[in-house]
C-alpha positions as CSV (number, residue, x, y, z in Angstrom):
1,M,9.5,6.8,-20.9
2,A,12.3,6.4,-18.4
3,G,13.0,5.9,-14.7
4,N,10.0,5.6,-12.4
5,R,7.5,6.7,-15.0
6,Q,7.6,3.3,-16.7
7,V,4.9,0.8,-15.8
8,L,6.8,-2.5,-15.2
9,G,5.3,-5.9,-15.6
10,D,2.2,-7.5,-17.3
11,T,-0.4,-4.8,-16.9
12,Q,-3.3,-7.1,-17.8
13,L,-2.1,-9.6,-15.2
14,Q,-1.9,-6.7,-12.6
15,T,-5.5,-5.7,-13.4
16,N,-6.7,-9.3,-13.1
17,V,-5.1,-9.7,-9.7
18,L,-6.7,-6.4,-8.5
19,E,-10.1,-7.7,-9.6
20,S,-9.5,-11.0,-7.8
21,N,-8.3,-9.3,-4.6
22,A,-11.5,-7.2,-4.6
23,S,-13.5,-10.4,-3.9
24,A,-11.4,-11.0,-0.7
25,V,-13.6,-8.6,1.3
26,N,-12.2,-9.3,4.7
27,Y,-8.6,-8.9,3.5
28,H,-9.5,-5.7,1.6
29,R,-11.2,-4.2,4.7
30,W,-8.1,-5.1,6.8
31,L,-5.8,-3.3,4.5
32,C,-8.0,-0.3,4.3
33,S,-8.1,-0.1,8.1
34,L,-4.3,0.0,8.3
35,A,-4.3,3.3,6.4
36,E,-7.3,5.0,7.9
37,P,-5.5,6.5,10.9
38,Y,-3.1,8.3,8.7
39,L,-5.2,9.5,5.8
40,G,-6.1,13.0,7.1
41,E,-8.4,15.2,5.2
42,D,-6.6,15.4,1.9
43,P,-4.7,12.2,0.9
44,L,-3.1,11.2,-2.4
45,E,-3.1,7.6,-3.5
46,I,-0.3,6.6,-5.9
47,G,-1.2,3.6,-8.0
48,S,-4.9,3.7,-7.5
49,G,-5.5,0.7,-9.7
50,I,-9.3,0.2,-10.2
51,G,-10.2,2.4,-7.3
52,N,-11.2,-0.2,-4.7
53,Y,-9.3,1.3,-1.7
54,A,-10.6,4.8,-2.5
55,E,-14.1,3.5,-2.8
56,T,-13.9,2.0,0.7
57,W,-12.3,5.0,2.3
58,L,-15.0,7.3,0.7
59,A,-17.7,5.0,2.0
60,G,-16.2,5.3,5.4
61,G,-16.5,9.1,5.5
62,L,-13.5,10.5,3.7
63,D,-14.4,13.8,2.2
64,R,-11.7,14.2,-0.4
65,I,-9.0,12.0,-2.1
66,T,-6.7,12.5,-5.1
67,L,-5.9,9.5,-7.2
68,S,-3.0,8.8,-9.5
69,E,-2.6,5.8,-11.8
70,A,0.2,5.3,-14.4
71,D,-1.5,2.6,-16.5
72,P,-3.7,4.4,-19.1
73,H,-6.4,1.6,-19.2
74,R,-6.8,1.5,-15.4
75,L,-6.8,5.3,-15.3
76,R,-9.6,5.5,-17.8
77,Y,-11.6,2.9,-15.8
78,V,-11.1,4.7,-12.5
79,R,-12.0,8.1,-14.0
80,E,-15.3,6.6,-15.3
81,K,-15.9,4.9,-11.9
82,F,-15.8,8.1,-10.0
83,A,-17.2,10.4,-12.7
84,G,-19.4,13.1,-11.1
85,D,-18.1,12.4,-7.6
86,S,-16.8,15.8,-6.4
87,R,-14.8,14.2,-3.6
88,V,-12.5,12.5,-6.1
89,H,-9.7,14.3,-7.9
90,F,-6.9,13.1,-10.2
91,A,-3.3,14.1,-10.5
92,T,-0.2,13.0,-12.5
93,V,2.6,12.3,-10.2
94,D,6.3,12.4,-11.1
95,L,8.0,9.8,-8.9
96,D,11.4,11.0,-10.1
97,G,10.8,14.6,-9.2
98,T,10.7,16.8,-6.1
99,K,7.6,18.9,-6.9
100,G,6.1,20.2,-3.6
101,G,2.6,19.5,-2.4
102,N,0.4,19.9,0.6
103,Y,-1.3,16.5,0.9
104,S,-2.0,15.1,4.4
105,C,-0.8,11.7,3.3
106,V,0.7,9.9,0.3
107,M,-0.1,6.2,0.3
108,S,0.6,3.3,-2.0
109,F,-0.5,-0.3,-1.8
110,N,1.5,-2.9,-3.7
111,V,3.2,-0.2,-5.8
112,M,6.7,0.5,-4.4
113,E,7.9,-3.0,-5.3
114,H,7.4,-2.2,-9.0
115,I,9.5,1.0,-8.9
116,P,13.2,0.8,-9.9
117,D,14.3,3.7,-7.8
118,D,12.2,3.4,-4.7
119,V,14.2,5.9,-2.7
120,A,13.5,8.6,-5.4
121,A,9.8,7.7,-5.3
122,L,9.7,7.9,-1.5
123,R,11.6,11.2,-1.7
124,A,9.0,12.5,-4.1
125,G,6.3,11.4,-1.7
126,C,8.1,13.3,1.1
127,H,7.9,16.5,-1.0
128,L,4.3,15.9,-1.8
129,V,3.1,15.9,1.8
130,R,3.0,18.9,4.1
131,P,5.5,19.1,7.0
132,G,4.3,16.5,9.5
133,G,2.3,14.6,6.8
134,F,2.6,10.9,6.3
135,V,4.0,8.6,3.6
136,L,2.5,5.1,3.8
137,T,3.8,2.1,1.9
138,F,2.3,-1.4,1.9
139,A,4.4,-3.9,-0.2
140,P,5.3,-7.6,-0.5
141,A,7.8,-8.9,2.1
142,F,10.8,-11.2,2.1
143,P,13.0,-11.8,-0.9
144,L,12.9,-15.5,-0.2
145,A,9.3,-15.4,-1.3
146,M,10.1,-14.0,-4.8
147,S,8.4,-16.2,-7.3
148,R,7.9,-16.4,-11.1
149,F,4.6,-14.7,-10.6
150,D,6.3,-11.8,-8.8
151,R,8.6,-11.3,-11.8
152,R,5.8,-11.6,-14.3
153,I,3.7,-8.9,-12.5
154,G,6.7,-6.5,-12.4
155,H,8.1,-6.9,-8.9
156,V,11.7,-5.8,-8.8
157,R,12.0,-6.5,-5.1
158,R,10.3,-7.8,-1.9
159,Y,11.1,-5.9,1.3
160,T,12.1,-6.6,4.9
161,T,11.3,-4.2,7.6
162,S,15.0,-3.3,7.7
163,S,15.3,-2.6,3.9
164,L,12.1,-0.5,3.9
165,R,13.2,1.5,6.9
166,L,16.5,2.1,5.2
167,A,14.8,3.4,2.0
168,Y,12.6,5.7,4.1
169,G,15.5,7.1,5.9
170,S,17.4,7.7,2.7
171,A,14.4,9.6,1.4
172,G,14.4,11.9,4.4
173,L,11.4,10.4,6.2
174,Q,11.2,9.6,9.9
175,V,9.8,6.1,10.3
176,E,6.9,6.1,12.8
177,R,5.7,2.5,12.2
178,C,7.1,-0.5,10.3
179,H,5.9,-4.1,10.7
180,Y,4.9,-7.2,8.9
181,V,1.3,-8.0,8.0
182,N,-0.4,-11.4,7.4
183,A,1.9,-14.0,8.8
184,P,0.0,-17.0,7.5
185,G,-0.1,-15.4,4.1
186,L,3.7,-15.6,3.8
187,V,3.7,-19.4,4.3
188,A,0.8,-19.8,1.8
189,W,2.6,-17.6,-0.8
190,I,5.9,-19.5,-0.6
191,V,4.1,-22.9,-1.0
192,A,1.6,-21.8,-3.7
193,M,3.5,-19.2,-5.7
194,R,7.1,-20.1,-5.3
195,L,7.1,-23.8,-5.0
196,L,3.9,-24.8,-7.0
197,G,4.1,-21.9,-9.5
198,M,0.5,-20.9,-9.1
199,T,-1.1,-17.5,-9.9
200,P,-3.4,-15.7,-7.4
201,K,-7.0,-15.8,-8.7
202,E,-10.6,-15.8,-7.5
203,G,-12.0,-19.1,-6.5
204,P,-13.0,-21.4,-3.6
205,A,-9.6,-21.4,-2.0
206,L,-9.4,-17.6,-1.8
207,R,-13.0,-17.4,-0.4
208,I,-12.2,-20.0,2.3
209,W,-9.0,-18.2,3.2
210,D,-10.7,-14.8,3.3
211,R,-13.6,-16.1,5.4
212,Y,-11.7,-18.2,8.0
213,V,-8.0,-17.3,8.1
214,V,-8.0,-13.6,7.5
215,P,-10.2,-12.5,10.4
216,Y,-8.1,-14.5,12.9
217,A,-4.9,-13.1,11.4
218,R,-6.2,-9.6,11.7
219,W,-7.4,-10.1,15.2
220,T,-4.1,-11.6,16.4
221,E,-1.9,-9.1,14.6
222,G,-3.9,-6.3,16.0
223,R,-2.5,-7.3,19.4
224,Y,0.9,-8.7,18.5
225,E,3.1,-7.6,15.6
226,P,4.3,-10.8,13.9
227,P,8.0,-11.6,13.2
228,F,7.2,-12.2,9.6
229,G,4.4,-11.7,7.1
230,Q,3.4,-11.7,3.4
231,S,3.6,-7.9,3.4
232,V,5.2,-5.1,5.2
233,L,3.6,-1.8,6.2
234,C,5.7,1.3,6.7
235,V,4.5,4.7,7.8
236,G,6.9,7.7,7.8
237,R,6.4,11.3,8.6
238,R,7.9,14.3,6.8
239,P,9.9,16.3,9.4
240,S,8.3,19.5,10.5
241,N,9.7,22.8,9.2
242,G,12.8,23.9,11.2
243,S,13.3,20.4,12.7
244,R,15.1,17.3,11.7
245,H,12.6,15.2,13.5
246,A,8.8,14.8,13.3
247,E,6.8,15.5,16.4
248,A,6.3,12.5,18.7
249,M,3.5,10.1,18.2
250,P,2.0,7.4,20.5
251,A,3.6,4.0,19.9
252,G,1.9,2.2,17.0
253,G,0.8,5.4,15.3
254,P,-2.4,7.4,15.8
255,T,-4.9,6.1,18.3
256,S,-7.4,3.7,16.7
257,P,-10.0,1.3,18.1
258,A,-8.8,-2.1,19.1
259,P,-9.9,-4.8,16.5
260,T,-13.0,-6.8,17.4
261,P,-12.4,-10.6,17.8
262,P,-13.7,-12.6,14.9
263,L,-17.0,-14.5,15.3
């Protein structure tokens, strides 16, 4: 296998981290909420992992979603997980290609950092959505936070908002929103992963962080975009037919309810 078809990194470690992250319920809900305004009625998720995001979106009322997963073991698991659910469909996606599609949104969470040619992958996403559709990327931020764990799990880069904006523009996408997410998480990542050489895993520290830190970070960042963060969210739109630019949107993306202050 060549190019972007190859699954980089320790796939068992990737699955272990996905399972651990599922226990961080507040963090998981936060990430799902970031994508919800852009999903539309027929989204495609690239790198569906063990199906946790799809499960939450479906529980929230999404009527249809297409999943794509390159790792055969995770693909088998997620097929079994959603067996018999007529809302869930599966597709094989060529991230080196330009095959056209008509999806309302193509989204990926912690996938693009694994892909050698991210511009080609984003360009493939641009072709897979309909004119005016969205391509959403959530990925690790700041090269200075690159750790041994990042390399073990298959990360070939960490982004800044500038570098991800540049990749989107090179892929023919108009950036609608691009900002950092989870400011306190970046500090924790640098200390725990880069300096102490730890590995993310389920346990008391994760539960305490998820219960007490994440709700306040979400509430604060719902009002003020932070100057740094553990991750970066970028949303781009495929230009409409006959136009070099997508139609205008309200600042900050589609209108969504303001976050509720944590209790």
